[in-house]
ChimeraX commands (.cxc) that place a marker at each C-alpha (Angstrom):
marker #1 position 3.40,-1.77,-2.15 radius 0.5
marker #1 position 3.27,0.42,1.00 radius 0.5
marker #1 position 3.84,-0.58,4.70 radius 0.5
marker #1 position 3.70,1.95,7.46 radius 0.5
marker #1 position 3.76,1.02,11.24 radius 0.5
marker #1 position 4.95,2.01,14.40 radius 0.5
marker #1 position 8.32,0.46,15.54 radius 0.5
marker #1 position 9.46,-0.17,19.13 radius 0.5
marker #1 position 6.58,1.63,20.46 radius 0.5
marker #1 position 5.09,-0.31,23.35 radius 0.5
marker #1 position 2.65,2.31,24.22 radius 0.5
marker #1 position 1.04,2.92,20.94 radius 0.5
marker #1 position -1.95,1.01,19.62 radius 0.5
marker #1 position -0.46,-0.51,16.56 radius 0.5
marker #1 position -3.78,-1.27,14.80 radius 0.5
marker #1 position -5.05,2.24,15.41 radius 0.5
marker #1 position -2.09,3.60,13.82 radius 0.5
marker #1 position -2.16,1.57,10.87 radius 0.5
marker #1 position -5.68,2.49,10.33 radius 0.5
marker #1 position -4.57,6.33,10.66 radius 0.5
marker #1 position -2.12,5.70,7.80 radius 0.5
marker #1 position -4.77,4.09,5.73 radius 0.5
marker #1 position -7.26,6.89,6.36 radius 0.5
marker #1 position -4.61,9.39,5.27 radius 0.5
marker #1 position -4.65,7.80,1.79 radius 0.5
marker #1 position -8.16,9.14,1.38 radius 0.5
marker #1 position -7.09,12.53,0.68 radius 0.5
marker #1 position -5.51,11.68,-2.43 radius 0.5
marker #1 position -6.43,10.51,-5.79 radius 0.5
marker #1 position -5.01,6.98,-5.43 radius 0.5
marker #1 position -6.43,3.42,-5.36 radius 0.5
marker #1 position -5.49,0.92,-2.67 radius 0.5
marker #1 position -6.42,-2.35,-1.19 radius 0.5
marker #1 position -5.04,-3.24,2.38 radius 0.5
marker #1 position -3.94,-6.72,2.78 radius 0.5
marker #1 position -2.45,-8.36,6.11 radius 0.5
marker #1 position 1.14,-7.31,5.45 radius 0.5
marker #1 position 1.06,-4.41,3.21 radius 0.5
marker #1 position -1.26,-1.98,1.28 radius 0.5
marker #1 position -1.27,-1.88,-2.63 radius 0.5
marker #1 position -1.46,1.75,-3.84 radius 0.5
marker #1 position -1.90,2.87,-7.45 radius 0.5
marker #1 position -1.77,6.50,-8.67 radius 0.5
marker #1 position -1.67,7.94,-11.95 radius 0.5
marker #1 position 1.39,9.88,-11.13 radius 0.5
marker #1 position 4.43,9.39,-9.30 radius 0.5
marker #1 position 3.96,12.82,-7.54 radius 0.5
marker #1 position 0.48,11.98,-6.25 radius 0.5
marker #1 position 2.04,8.40,-5.15 radius 0.5
marker #1 position 4.69,10.12,-3.13 radius 0.5
marker #1 position 2.44,12.85,-1.47 radius 0.5
marker #1 position 0.21,9.95,-0.33 radius 0.5
marker #1 position 3.03,7.67,0.74 radius 0.5
marker #1 position 4.12,10.95,2.81 radius 0.5
marker #1 position 0.88,11.52,4.31 radius 0.5
marker #1 position 0.47,7.82,5.56 radius 0.5
marker #1 position 3.81,7.98,7.28 radius 0.5
marker #1 position 3.08,11.21,8.88 radius 0.5
marker #1 position -0.21,9.94,10.18 radius 0.5
marker #1 position 1.43,7.46,12.41 radius 0.5
marker #1 position 1.75,8.86,15.83 radius 0.5
marker #1 position 4.58,7.05,17.35 radius 0.5
marker #1 position 8.16,7.98,18.60 radius 0.5
marker #1 position 9.35,5.53,15.69 radius 0.5
marker #1 position 7.75,4.84,12.25 radius 0.5
marker #1 position 8.95,2.18,9.75 radius 0.5
marker #1 position 7.68,2.86,6.19 radius 0.5
marker #1 position 8.53,0.47,3.25 radius 0.5
marker #1 position 7.54,1.42,-0.42 radius 0.5
marker #1 position 8.17,-0.61,-3.47 radius 0.5
marker #1 position 7.32,1.00,-6.65 radius 0.5
marker #1 position 6.64,-0.77,-10.02 radius 0.5
marker #1 position 6.46,2.12,-12.50 radius 0.5
marker #1 position 5.19,1.55,-15.97 radius 0.5
marker #1 position 6.23,4.50,-18.07 radius 0.5
marker #1 position 5.32,3.38,-21.31 radius 0.5
marker #1 position 2.07,1.64,-20.71 radius 0.5
marker #1 position -1.00,1.74,-18.16 radius 0.5
marker #1 position -1.33,-1.61,-16.46 radius 0.5
marker #1 position -3.67,-1.67,-13.58 radius 0.5
marker #1 position -2.79,-4.07,-10.58 radius 0.5
marker #1 position -5.39,-6.16,-11.30 radius 0.5
marker #1 position -4.22,-6.81,-14.73 radius 0.5
marker #1 position -0.91,-7.85,-13.27 radius 0.5
marker #1 position -2.46,-10.47,-11.20 radius 0.5
marker #1 position -4.76,-11.54,-14.14 radius 0.5
marker #1 position -1.69,-12.24,-16.36 radius 0.5
marker #1 position -0.19,-14.66,-13.65 radius 0.5
marker #1 position -3.48,-16.39,-13.28 radius 0.5
marker #1 position -3.57,-16.95,-17.02 radius 0.5
marker #1 position -0.71,-18.87,-16.80 radius 0.5
marker #1 position -1.66,-20.92,-13.69 radius 0.5
marker #1 position -5.29,-21.52,-15.21 radius 0.5
marker #1 position -6.56,-20.72,-11.82 radius 0.5
marker #1 position -6.79,-18.09,-9.07 radius 0.5
marker #1 position -3.45,-17.06,-7.60 radius 0.5
marker #1 position -4.72,-17.97,-4.15 radius 0.5
marker #1 position -5.11,-21.32,-2.11 radius 0.5
marker #1 position -8.63,-22.23,-0.90 radius 0.5
marker #1 position -7.42,-23.85,2.26 radius 0.5
marker link #1:1,2 radius 0.2
marker link #1:2,3 radius 0.2
marker link #1:3,4 radius 0.2
marker link #1:4,5 radius 0.2
marker link #1:5,6 radius 0.2
marker link #1:6,7 radius 0.2
marker link #1:7,8 radius 0.2
marker link #1:8,9 radius 0.2
marker link #1:9,10 radius 0.2
marker link #1:10,11 radius 0.2
marker link #1:11,12 radius 0.2
marker link #1:12,13 radius 0.2
marker link #1:13,14 radius 0.2
marker link #1:14,15 radius 0.2
marker link #1:15,16 radius 0.2
marker link #1:16,17 radius 0.2
marker link #1:17,18 radius 0.2
marker link #1:18,19 radius 0.2
marker link #1:19,20 radius 0.2
marker link #1:20,21 radius 0.2
marker link #1:21,22 radius 0.2
marker link #1:22,23 radius 0.2
marker link #1:23,24 radius 0.2
marker link #1:24,25 radius 0.2
marker link #1:25,26 radius 0.2
marker link #1:26,27 radius 0.2
marker link #1:27,28 radius 0.2
marker link #1:28,29 radius 0.2
marker link #1:29,30 radius 0.2
marker link #1:30,31 radius 0.2
marker link #1:31,32 radius 0.2
marker link #1:32,33 radius 0.2
marker link #1:33,34 radius 0.2
marker link #1:34,35 radius 0.2
marker link #1:35,36 radius 0.2
marker link #1:36,37 radius 0.2
marker link #1:37,38 radius 0.2
marker link #1:38,39 radius 0.2
marker link #1:39,40 radius 0.2
marker link #1:40,41 radius 0.2
marker link #1:41,42 radius 0.2
marker link #1:42,43 radius 0.2
marker link #1:43,44 radius 0.2
marker link #1:44,45 radius 0.2
marker link #1:45,46 radius 0.2
marker link #1:46,47 radius 0.2
marker link #1:47,48 radius 0.2
marker link #1:48,49 radius 0.2
marker link #1:49,50 radius 0.2
marker link #1:50,51 radius 0.2
marker link #1:51,52 radius 0.2
marker link #1:52,53 radius 0.2
marker link #1:53,54 radius 0.2
marker link #1:54,55 radius 0.2
marker link #1:55,56 radius 0.2
marker link #1:56,57 radius 0.2
marker link #1:57,58 radius 0.2
marker link #1:58,59 radius 0.2
marker link #1:59,60 radius 0.2
marker link #1:60,61 radius 0.2
marker link #1:61,62 radius 0.2
marker link #1:62,63 radius 0.2
marker link #1:63,64 radius 0.2
marker link #1:64,65 radius 0.2
marker link #1:65,66 radius 0.2
marker link #1:66,67 radius 0.2
marker link #1:67,68 radius 0.2
marker link #1:68,69 radius 0.2
marker link #1:69,70 radius 0.2
marker link #1:70,71 radius 0.2
marker link #1:71,72 radius 0.2
marker link #1:72,73 radius 0.2
marker link #1:73,74 radius 0.2
marker link #1:74,75 radius 0.2
marker link #1:75,76 radius 0.2
marker link #1:76,77 radius 0.2
marker link #1:77,78 radius 0.2
marker link #1:78,79 radius 0.2
marker link #1:79,80 radius 0.2
marker link #1:80,81 radius 0.2
marker link #1:81,82 radius 0.2
marker link #1:82,83 radius 0.2
marker link #1:83,84 radius 0.2
marker link #1:84,85 radius 0.2
marker link #1:85,86 radius 0.2
marker link #1:86,87 radius 0.2
marker link #1:87,88 radius 0.2
marker link #1:88,89 radius 0.2
marker link #1:89,90 radius 0.2
marker link #1:90,91 radius 0.2
marker link #1:91,92 radius 0.2
marker link #1:92,93 radius 0.2
marker link #1:93,94 radius 0.2
marker link #1:94,95 radius 0.2
marker link #1:95,96 radius 0.2
marker link #1:96,97 radius 0.2
marker link #1:97,98 radius 0.2
marker link #1:98,99 radius 0.2
marker link #1:99,100 radius 0.2
view
């Protein structure tokens, strides 16, 4: 999970800077999906992941930048992010989202 955003920067275009952070991920061998509060990012190796995170952080042009990273590192097994959701949905017997 990756969240990068300007903090306490009134003159900065918040959405444009987040777009810059997301665009920076394109230079790396990562898969990502942006959601309202964070971007799920997946890489084959930790070095590539951390390099992508660094680039996203540095892409934000603001006096102060907040970056949060949460890493779930499967070291003995390959498990794509979609599979994690599929497992939960199997237990739910439905999609893990509301239709409201």
